[in-house]
C-alpha positions in Angstrom: 326.3 145.3 205.5 328.9 142.7 203.4 329.3 142.7 199.7 329.1 139.0 198.1 330.3 138.2 195.1 330.6 134.8 192.8 334.1 133.8 192.6 333.8 130.2 191.0 331.4 128.4 189.1 330.6 125.3 187.1 328.7 122.8 185.8 327.8 119.3 184.4 326.7 119.1 180.6 323.1 118.6 180.5 321.7 116.0 178.4 321.4 112.3 178.9 324.3 111.9 181.6 326.0 108.8 182.3 327.0 109.3 186.1 324.7 108.9 189.3 323.2 112.1 191.6 326.9 111.7 193.9 329.1 111.8 190.9 327.7 114.5 188.9 327.4 116.8 191.8 330.9 116.0 192.3 331.8 116.9 188.6 330.1 120.1 188.9 331.3 121.2 192.2 335.1 120.3 191.0 334.4 122.5 188.1 333.1 124.9 190.0 336.2 124.9 192.6 338.9 124.6 189.9 337.3 127.9 188.3 338.4 130.1 191.5 341.8 131.6 190.3 343.9 131.0 193.4 343.9 127.7 195.3 341.0 126.7 196.7 340.2 124.3 199.1 336.7 122.8 199.7 337.2 122.6 203.2 336.5 126.7 203.6 333.2 126.6 202.9 330.9 127.0 205.6 327.5 126.4 204.4 326.3 125.3 201.1 322.7 125.3 199.9 321.5 122.5 197.0 318.2 123.1 195.0 316.6 119.9 193.8 313.0 119.1 193.1 312.7 115.3 192.4 316.2 114.2 192.8 316.0 111.4 190.6 312.7 110.1 192.3 314.4 109.1 195.5 313.0 108.6 198.7 316.2 109.9 200.6 315.3 112.6 203.2 319.0 114.0 203.7 319.9 114.4 200.1 321.9 117.4 200.6 324.4 116.0 202.8 324.9 113.1 200.7 326.1 115.4 198.0 328.6 117.2 200.0 330.6 114.5 201.4 331.4 113.4 198.1 332.7 116.9 197.1 335.4 117.7 199.7 332.9 119.3 202.1 332.0 117.0 205.0 330.6 118.3 207.7 329.5 121.5 206.0 326.0 123.1 207.1 324.0 122.0 204.4 320.5 121.7 203.3 318.3 121.2 200.4 316.1 123.7 198.6 312.6 122.7 197.1 310.9 125.4 195.0 309.9 123.7 192.3 312.1 124.7 188.6 313.1 127.5 191.1 315.0 125.4 193.7 318.5 126.1 193.1 317.4 129.9 192.4 316.5 130.1 195.6 319.6 128.3 196.6 321.4 131.1 195.5 319.7 133.7 197.4 320.0 131.6 200.3 323.8 131.0 199.9 324.2 135.2 198.7 321.9 135.8 202.5 324.1 134.2 204.4 327.0 135.8 203.6 324.7 139.3 203.2 323.9 139.0 206.8 327.3 138.1 207.8 326.6 134.5 209.2 329.3 132.9 206.8 332.2 133.8 204.3 332.4 131.3 202.2 329.2 129.7 201.3 328.2 127.1 197.9 324.6 127.0 196.0 324.1 124.4 193.1 321.5 122.5 192.1 321.1 119.0 190.9 318.4 116.9 189.1 318.7 113.3 187.1 315.7 113.0 184.9 316.3 110.6 182.7 316.2 108.0 185.2 313.0 108.4 185.5 309.7 107.2 183.4 307.9 109.6 181.4 304.8 108.7 183.8 307.1 109.9 186.4 308.4 113.2 184.4 305.1 114.2 183.9 304.3 113.7 187.7 307.4 115.6 189.0 306.5 118.9 186.6 302.8 118.3 187.3 303.1 118.9 190.9 304.6 121.9 190.5 301.3 123.5 189.5 298.0 123.9 190.6 297.1 120.0 192.2 293.6 121.3 193.5 291.8 121.9 190.4 294.2 122.1 187.2 296.3 118.9 187.6 293.2 116.9 188.8 291.0 118.3 185.7 294.0 116.9 183.0 295.8 120.3 182.6 299.6 119.6 181.8 302.5 122.1 181.9 302.5 122.7 178.5 298.6 123.0 178.3 299.1 125.9 181.2 301.8 127.5 178.5 299.6 127.0 175.6 296.7 128.7 177.1 298.9 131.6 177.9 300.2 131.9 174.8 296.1 132.1 173.2 295.4 134.5 175.4 298.9 136.6 174.9 298.1 136.1 170.8 294.1 137.7 171.2 295.1 140.3 173.6 298.4 142.0 171.8 299.9 141.7 168.3 301.6 138.5 168.2 301.4 135.4 166.2 303.0 131.5 166.8 305.8 133.0 164.4 307.0 135.4 167.3 307.7 132.2 169.3 309.4 130.7 166.5 312.1 132.9 166.8 312.6 132.9 170.4 313.0 129.2 169.6 315.8 130.0 166.5 317.9 131.9 168.3 317.8 129.7 171.3 318.8 126.8 169.2 321.5 129.6 167.8 323.1 130.1 171.3 322.9 126.7 172.5 324.8 125.2 169.3 327.6 127.2 170.6 327.4 126.0 173.8 329.6 122.8 174.9 327.7 122.1 178.1 324.2 122.5 176.2 322.0 119.5 176.0 320.8 120.2 172.2 323.9 121.9 170.2 322.2 121.7 166.6 320.7 124.8 164.9 317.1 124.6 163.9 315.7 126.7 160.9 312.4 128.7 160.9 310.8 126.5 158.6 311.5 123.4 160.5 310.6 124.9 163.9 307.3 126.4 162.6 306.6 123.2 161.5 307.0 120.5 164.6 304.5 118.5 165.7 301.3 120.0 168.2 302.1 119.4 171.8 299.7 121.8 173.3 298.0 124.2 170.8 299.8 126.4 169.5 302.9 125.3 171.1 305.2 122.8 168.9 308.1 120.3 169.8 310.2 123.4 168.8 308.5 125.8 171.6 309.0 123.1 174.7 312.4 122.7 176.6 313.6 119.0 177.2 314.1 117.9 180.8 317.7 117.0 181.5 320.1 114.9 184.0 322.6 117.7 185.3 324.0 119.8 188.4 325.6 123.2 188.6 327.4 124.8 191.3 328.9 128.3 192.6 331.1 129.4 194.9 330.3 133.3 196.6 332.4 135.1 199.2 332.0 138.1 201.3 333.8 141.0 200.1 336.9 140.9 202.4 337.8 137.6 200.8 336.8 137.7 197.4 340.1 139.0 196.1 342.0 136.0 197.6 340.3 134.1 195.5 340.0 135.4 192.1 341.0 139.2 190.5 337.9 139.3 188.6 335.5 138.8 191.4 331.6 139.1 189.9 329.4 141.4 192.6 326.0 140.2 193.3 324.8 144.2 193.2 321.1 143.2 193.5 319.0 140.2 194.6 314.8 139.9 194.5 312.1 137.2 194.9 308.4 137.3 194.6 305.8 134.4 194.1 302.5 134.5 192.5 299.7 132.4 192.4 300.0 128.8 191.2 296.5 128.5 189.8 295.7 130.3 186.2 292.3 131.1 187.0 293.1 133.3 190.4 295.5 135.5 188.9 294.1 138.8 187.2 296.4 138.2 184.0 298.0 135.4 182.4 300.0 137.5 179.9 302.2 138.6 182.6 304.3 137.0 185.3 303.5 139.3 188.8 306.3 137.5 190.4 309.0 138.6 187.8 307.8 141.8 187.9 308.0 142.3 191.6 311.5 140.2 191.7 312.8 142.5 189.3 311.9 145.8 190.3 313.7 144.7 193.6 316.8 143.8 192.4 317.0 146.7 190.2 316.2 148.8 193.2 319.0 147.4 195.1 321.5 147.3 192.4 320.4 151.1 191.8 319.6 150.2 187.6 317.1 149.7 185.6 316.1 147.6 182.6 318.0 149.9 180.1 320.8 149.0 181.7 321.2 145.5 181.7 323.5 143.8 178.6 322.5 140.1 179.7 319.7 138.1 181.0 319.0 133.9 181.3 315.5 134.2 181.9 313.3 131.0 182.0 312.3 129.5 178.6 310.2 126.7 179.8 308.1 127.6 176.5 308.9 129.9 174.1 306.0 131.8 175.5 307.6 132.1 178.7 310.6 134.2 177.3 308.4 136.9 175.6 306.7 137.5 178.9 309.9 137.4 180.8 311.4 139.9 178.5 308.2 142.1 179.4 308.3 141.6 183.1 312.0 142.6 183.3 311.5 145.2 181.3 313.2 145.0 178.3 310.4 145.3 176.3 306.9 147.2 176.9 304.0 145.2 177.2 302.5 143.8 175.0 306.2 143.9 172.6 307.5 140.8 173.9 306.2 139.4 170.4 308.1 142.1 168.5 311.6 141.9 170.6 311.6 138.6 169.3 310.5 139.1 165.9 313.2 142.1 165.5 316.1 139.9 167.1 316.5 142.1 170.0 317.8 139.2 172.0 320.1 137.5 169.4 323.8 137.3 171.3 325.6 140.9 170.5 323.0 142.2 167.9 320.1 143.3 170.2 319.9 145.3 172.9 319.6 143.0 175.5 321.1 139.5 174.8 318.5 137.1 176.0 319.5 133.3 177.0 323.4 133.7 175.8 323.5 129.9 177.0 320.6 128.2 174.8 318.1 128.9 177.7 316.3 125.9 178.2 315.0 125.4 175.1 318.4 124.2 174.2 320.8 124.2 176.8 318.1 122.3 179.0 316.2 122.2 181.9 317.3 119.9 184.8 314.8 121.3 187.0 316.1 122.3 190.2 319.9 122.6 188.7 318.5 125.2 186.4 318.6 128.3 188.5 322.7 128.1 189.5 323.3 127.2 185.5 322.1 130.3 184.7 324.1 131.8 187.1 327.4 129.9 185.4 326.3 131.0 182.5 325.8 135.0 183.6 329.8 134.6 186.0 331.1 133.0 182.5 330.5 136.0 180.3 331.1 138.7 182.9 
């Protein structure tokens, strides 16, 4: 089968962005195209997959084509990918599969979200519909509440406290302070992060990521073209995907993420690697407890040891065994929902 490489990547700054959806996408795409070493003609793109959950809260149906026509990809085969906060992560996987299968040679994956045009009520709505809406949301459970339950159970089962989550927050703020595209570019002390106002016990403000405006774009190419575009292609050696029960009450355990375990096992197996060989990881830390669970489920720490991993600084940039969220993670870099996944790919591409 065809080998696939990332040959270019770019994104907007996350935060409260002055441009609208079309302008944000055009900016991210232009940065991705200009990051390709050789001259890159957007007309070379054969397919595009763009992830978005809320799309600015608009009711437009053919949203993906609205974006590509404003970035030099007129007429390209394009579709919007919606998979909640994993939307552009799956857009990237779809782009990879399009090339891997031999259906295309040059494909774009990306994501976009305009969260700060929404009222607080509409933000809560779009986050809420990403979870179980038949039972949990109707009963009043919020997303912070969901992860608060997971954190409480984790503290009950293992040798961990809220202080371990504070270490995650402090680390990610440190990393984000060095990222020019981050939503929150400032360090935070342990004392300040530990004393944030309560959102959903035990999670405080500093355990929760901000929702952001943002767009991200990645260019993928088949092996026979990759070196035409760049001398340093970043090869996609493995990819995996899985799902889990949405409702917490349907899960055998709420202190591990089965989908992460299954997807990472697929990716490691395809690449011929194991967790001990991973130097850098971008993980979905919508709440600090999510990063703790991810470090375990990805195999960087043993089950129940994610708190220790954070406490001992194992994920700090150039200090620990595996750097986790060098971008600042969702906590500091920000979380534009559908754009977050390919935004993580942008960070890994830059680091490699």
